[in-house]
Each structure stands twice: as C-alpha cells, then as structure tokens.
N, C-alpha and C positions, 0 to 999 in steps of 0.2 A: 801491495795491498795490505800486508801485515803491518807495514810501517805507517800507512794511512790510518789504520784502526788504532794503533798505539797512540798516534798523535791525537786522534779524535778523543780517545779515552782520557788522555792527559788534559785536553782542553776542557772537557766537561767537569772533571774533578777539580781542576784549577779554578774554573769559574764558580763552581759550587762553594768551594772553600772561601774564596775571596768575598763572594756575595753574602754568605752566612756570617762570617766573622765581621765584615764591615758593618752589616746591619746591626748586629748586637752591640759591638763596641761603640759605634757612633751614637746609637740611641741611648746607651748608658751615659756616654759623655755629655750629650746634649741635655739629657734629663737632669744631670748634675749642674750644668751651666744654667739651666732654667731655674735652679733653686728648688727643685722638687724634693720631697721627703724620701727617706730610704725605701719605704714601702712602694712608693710610686716609681722610683728608679728600678727596683727589682721587677715590679709588674711590667713596666714598659720594656725592659730588656728581655724578659722571658717571653712576653707576647709577641714582640717583633721577631725574636729568634724562632718561635714556633711558626709564624707566618712565612719567614724566609725559608724555613725547612720545607714547608709545603710547596713553595715555588720551585725549589730545587727538586723535590720529588716529581712534580709535574714535568720538569725539564728532562729528567731521566726517563720517565714514562714516554714522553714525546720522542726521545731518541730511540728507545727500544721499539716502539710501534710506528715510528716514522711519521709523526704527526706535525712536525714543524712545517710552516708554510714557506714558500719561496725557497731560498737557499739558506735559511736561518739555521738549519741543523748542522751546517758545515761551518758556521761562524758563531760559535758559542761565546768566544771572547768578545765579539762585537756586541752581543746582547749584554754581556757583563758590563761593558762600558756604558751602554744605554741605561742599564739598571742603576749603576753608581751615579750617573748624572741625575737621574730621577730621584735617587735617595738624597742627594745633596739638595735638590729642589724641595723635597719634603721637609727638610730641616729649615730651609729659608722661608718656606711658605708658613710655617708655624708662627712666624713673627708678623705675618700680615693679617689684616681683617679677614674674617671667615668668608665674607662676600667676594673676596678677590682671589680665591685660590684657583689656579689654572689646571685643575685636575682632568678636565676633558682632554687637553693636549697630552698629558702624561699617560693616561690610559691608552690613547691611540698610539703614542710613541712606543710604549712597551709591547703592544699587540702586533704592530707592523713588523717588529724585529724578532718575533717569536711565533706565537699563535694565539688564538682567542683565549684558550684556557689559561695559559701562562700570563698573557697580558692583563687579563682581568684579575687574576689572583695576585700578581705583583702590584698592580695599581691599587688593589684593595689593601694590601699590607702597608704600602707607603701612605695611603690615605689614613689608615689607622694610626701610623706613626705621627703624622701631623696632628691628628685629633688628640692623641695622648699627650703630646707636648704642649698643645695649646689649650687643652681641657675645654673644648667646645661641646655643644649639645649634640644629641643623636640626629637632629634634623639636618645638620650640616653634613654628617656622614651619609645619610640617605640621599641628600641632594646630589653630592658629587659621585656617589656610587652609581646612582641611576643614570646620570649624565655620562659618566665614564663608560658604563655598560653599553649605552646607546652608541656612543662614538666608536668604541672598539668594534662593535658588531657591524656598524655601517661602513667602516673603512676596511673591513676584512675582505681579502680576496681581490685587491686591486690588480688589474692586469695592464697590458700595454695600451688598452683603450684609455686607461687612466681617467675614468669618469668620477671626478671628485665633487662636482657641483652639488648634486642632491644630498650626498652624505654630509657635506659641509654645512649646507643650509639647515638641514634637519637637526644636526648636532648643535648648532648655534641656537636654534629655536628651543631645543630641549633645555639648554643651559639658561637662556633668558627666562623661560617659563618657570624653571625650577628656582632660580634666584628670586623671582617675584613672589612665588608661593612660600618659600622657606626663609627668606631674608627680609624682603621689603614689607610684606604684610604682617610680619611678626615684630617689626621694630616698634619700640615703645614711644612712638611719636606720631603726630598727625601726618597722614599721608601727604607727601609733597614731592615735587620733582627731584629735590636734592637726595632723597633716599635711593634713587635709581643710579646715582653717580658711580658708586663703586661697582655694582653689578654690571653696568654698561662698560666700565673700564675693563672688568674681568672678561666680558664677552669679546671686546676688541683685542685684548692681549691673547686670549685663547685662540682667536681666529688667526692672528699673526703667527703665533707659535705653531698652529696646525699647518699653515701654509709653508712655514720653514721646514717643519718635520717632513711634510709630503714632498717637498723639493729635494731634501736630503735623501729620502727613501727612494724616490724615482731615479736619482743619480747613482746610488750605490746598490740598488737591488733590481728594480724593474728594467731600467735601460742600461744596466752595467755592461752587457755584451752586445748592445744594439749595433754598433759600428762593425764589430767582428762578424755578426750574423749577416749584416747587409753585404759584407764582402764575400763570405764563403757561400751564401745562398743566392748569389747572383750567377745566372747561367753563363756569364762571361768571365767568371772566376778562372784563373789560370789552371787550376786542377781539373775543373769541368771541361774546359777547352781541350786540355790534354787527353781527357777521357774520350771526348768526342772524336778526336783525331785517331785514337787507338781503336775504338770500337763504337760506331754509331748506334749499334744495337744496345750496348750497355748504357750509353749516354741517354738514349731516349727512355730506356727502362728506368733509369735514375730519375729523369724528369717526371715521368708518370707516377712513380712511387712517391716522390716528394709532393706531388700535387695532392694525392690522397692523404698523405701524412698531415699536410697543412689543413686540408678541409675537415678531416675528422677530428684532429686535435682542437681546432677552433670550435667545433660543435660540442666537444666534450669539456671545453674550458681547460685544456692542458697547455703545456709549454709548446706553442706552435713552432717557434724558431728552432728549438732543439730537435723536435720531431722531424721537421723539414730537412734539417741538416742530416739526420739519420737516413732519410730517403735518398738524398743526393749522393751520399758517400758510403753507403753500405757495401759497395763493391769496388771502392776506389783502390783497393789493394792490387788489382790486376795491373795497375800502372807499374808495379814493381815485381810482377811475375806471379804472385800468389795472394789470394784474398783471405788471409788469416788475420786474426785479431792483432798479432804482433806487428804485421805489416801496416794494417790500417791504423793501429794505435801509434805507430811511429810517424805516420803521415800527419795524424791529428796533432801530435805533439809538435812536430816541425812547423805546422801552420797555426799553432796556438788556438786550437778549437776550445770553446767554452767547456767547462767541466760537465755540464748537463748533457751536452751533445756527445762527449766522450763516453759518458756512462751508458747512454743509450746504445752507441755503437758497440761497446764492449759486451753488454748483455745480449745483443743481437748476434755477435760473431763468436764470442768466447763460450765454448761448450761447458766450461767449468763455472761460469758465472750465471746463476739463475736469473730469469727475467722477473724483475720486481717493479720496474717503472711502467706506468700506464702508456707512456709515449713509446716504449719499446714494443708493447703489445700492438699498438697502432702500426708501427713500422713492420712488425712481423706479418700482420694480416695484409697490409698494403702490398708488401713485397710478394707474398704468396698469391694474392689475387691477380696482380699485374703479371707476374711471371707465368701463371697458369694460362691466362687469356692470350698473352703473346705467344706462348708455346703452341697453343691450339691454332692460332692464326698462321703460324709458320708451317704447321702440318697439313692444313687443308684450307680451302677458300670458303667453306660453309660457315654460316653464322652460328656460333655455339649458343647453348642455353646458358646465359649469364647467371641466372638465378641458381641453376643447378651447380655451376662451378663454384659460386660463392658459398652455397650451403655445404658443398663437399670440403672446401678449404677450411671453413670454420669447424666442421665436424672433426676433421683430421687433427687440427691443431688442439682442439679441446680434449680429444681422446688421447693425445700424446702426452698430456699433463705438462706441457711446456710452460703453461701459464698457472701452474699449481700454486706458486707463491707470489704471483703478481697481484698488485693491489686493485686491478681493474675489476669492476663488478659485472654481473650478468646483464644488468640493465644497460650498461655502457657497451658491452659486446653486442647486444641486440640493436642499439642505436647505430653502432658501427656497421653492422651487417645491412641495416636499412639504408644507410648512405651509399654503400657499395651497390645495392640493388637499384638505387635511383639514378645511377650514372650510365644507363644503357647507351645513350647517345654518345657519351664520351668513349665507351669501348668501341663503338663502331668507327670512331675517328682514328683509333689505333691501327685499323686494318691497312 
C-alpha cells in the first residue's frame, strides 16, 4: 500500500512538472517562431504558465478529494499524454482559419480522461494558447469555449450503456449554430453558400474526431475489464462452482448478495460489475480455510481481478482499510441484509418482518460509524433502503 502511494505521488508530480514546463517552453518557442514581439512572447509564456498551473492545482485537488471520474485518478500519466497531444494540436490549430478549429473534440477528450473541472480548465488554457498565437478576436474564444463547455458537459459520465447519440447530435448542433453566429454572419462578404464551407468542414472533422476519441475511450476505460468481469461474474466460473461444491449455503448467499449489489449499484449509477464481483466473492476465502483479506486478496491476484473489484473486497474485509467506495457500502448493506434474513429463515419457519430487519441493519451500520469516511450520501442510503424494502417477494423466494 505504501509503495502504491509512493508511485501515485511520483506520477502526479511527474505529470505536473512535464505539463507545466512543456506548456511554457513550447508556447515561448512557438511565439518566437510566429515572429511575435518580445512583449507578446513574455505575455504568452506567462499567461499559458498561469493557466497550466491552475490545471495542475485542479489535478491535485481532484486527487485529494477523489474527484477524478472513472479510473482516471490512477492513470495520471495517461492524462499527461492526452494533454500533450492536445497541446500539440493547439499549436497546429493556430495556423488554421479560425472557423476550422476542432476545439469541441479537444474539450471532450480532456474531460473524458480527467473530470469536468480539469477538462474545461485545460481546454480553456489550450484555446487561449491558440488565440494568443493566432491573434484572433474574442468572438472566436467565446464560440469555442461555449461549444467546448457544452460538449464536455454532455459527454460527462458515460457508462456501459454508452449512450452517445444525443450528446453527439447536440454538441454538433451547438458547433454549427455557433459557427454561423460568430463566423459566417460576421464575414465581410455577401452571404453565400461558400461561406459555410469551412464551418461545415470543421463540423465534419470535429464529428470524426469525437467518434475516434469515444472509441478510444470505450476501449481503454469503459470496457477495459469487460471480458474479465464476464468471466468472474458468471455463475459457472470455476471459483463459484468450487464454492458451490464446498458449501451450497455460502454459494447461494453469494448469489443473492451479488443480485442486490448489481440492482442497487445500477440504481445509484455506480460501478455495477465491480460491486457485483464483491457480492460474489466476499467470502471466497473459505475455499482456502479462512476468509481473511490476505486469503481473498491472494485469490483475487491469482485470478487477475480488476483493481476496482479488489479495492471493494479489501475495504469490505480488511479492518485496517476504511470504507471509502460507495460500492463497498452497497456490498456491506447487501451482505448484512441477506445474511440476517437467511439466518432468521434457518432459525424458524415464520415469515419475519422484512422492513424491521432492514431498518435494524441500517441503524446498526450507521451507528457503528463504519461508513464515516465513505463518500456515499444519506440520500443514496435512503434509496438503497427503499430498494431493499421493495424486494419482499424476492425474500420469500429465499425460504
């Protein structure tokens, strides 16, 4: 764990140093190549450095307060590469007509691999770089800032449903409308079809770039662990089959816990696959004689469980690791509710008061302060409890 923290710290400082220095040095160099005066070169270098510093500040804040989306917080070097690619594009773009700048795609690219705050701030800094190098008017900055802001917001929070149709159409319409208002209508020429040529080319290029970026993002982030999750969350997985052979009671408890982990995580827009894995394997250690974190962690490593699932299992089993993930809270409550109901069924044949059991479980867990540092909200806990109480027919099936 200490080694992971050290590596993470090195990554963020390495990324910060490279991004900051690259921005200032390259802006200074390109300003000189563009033939700008000394005052302009100093202004461009200082302003771009200040902007890059703010981006790095937002990165550090996102790391401290765990605000990165997806697994971006664990892959800061990946974001650094994305930023440097976009920085190179910002320099190249400054040589193009202002109506042809594909900043919609750049804002989305930066946001998907960080979070909304970092993506918008980084996109704005790079847009300012292109503006300073090309010396365009403020209407161009407003055009691409608004379109970038719209695109970054619309594509934020993509999940495995991968619904990109409406965000794509709306983003492209924003760009086309903005190009018409800020470029075509202000051209010092009679309105004619030829004036729409560059804006239309920009829309087409931006659309193509968006689709390429989204394809790349789905492969490296959203569906990165899809095949592994399909393997280990299959009830015919060798580990689960072995668990069933050793103890049918434990196996069916795992199945029922995984069911609620999946249902609740989906309702709360959490990582469904990772939570479901936690439900299936929270007691897999009994295959090796003891259900400790060391045993379960060893099994998870042997079968190459995704990091997100490993983190949930560790927070659930390791008493020294505080519960921080919302998915772990879902697993904790699902395990407690299912275990309590199955225990009461084993004790007598009477139908228990499910609502009372669920209320008791939630009260005990909250009073124990086990979720004290967890990011889950009271509203989400209320929704979770409501889902448990809606499943009375399912509990009757467990008898």
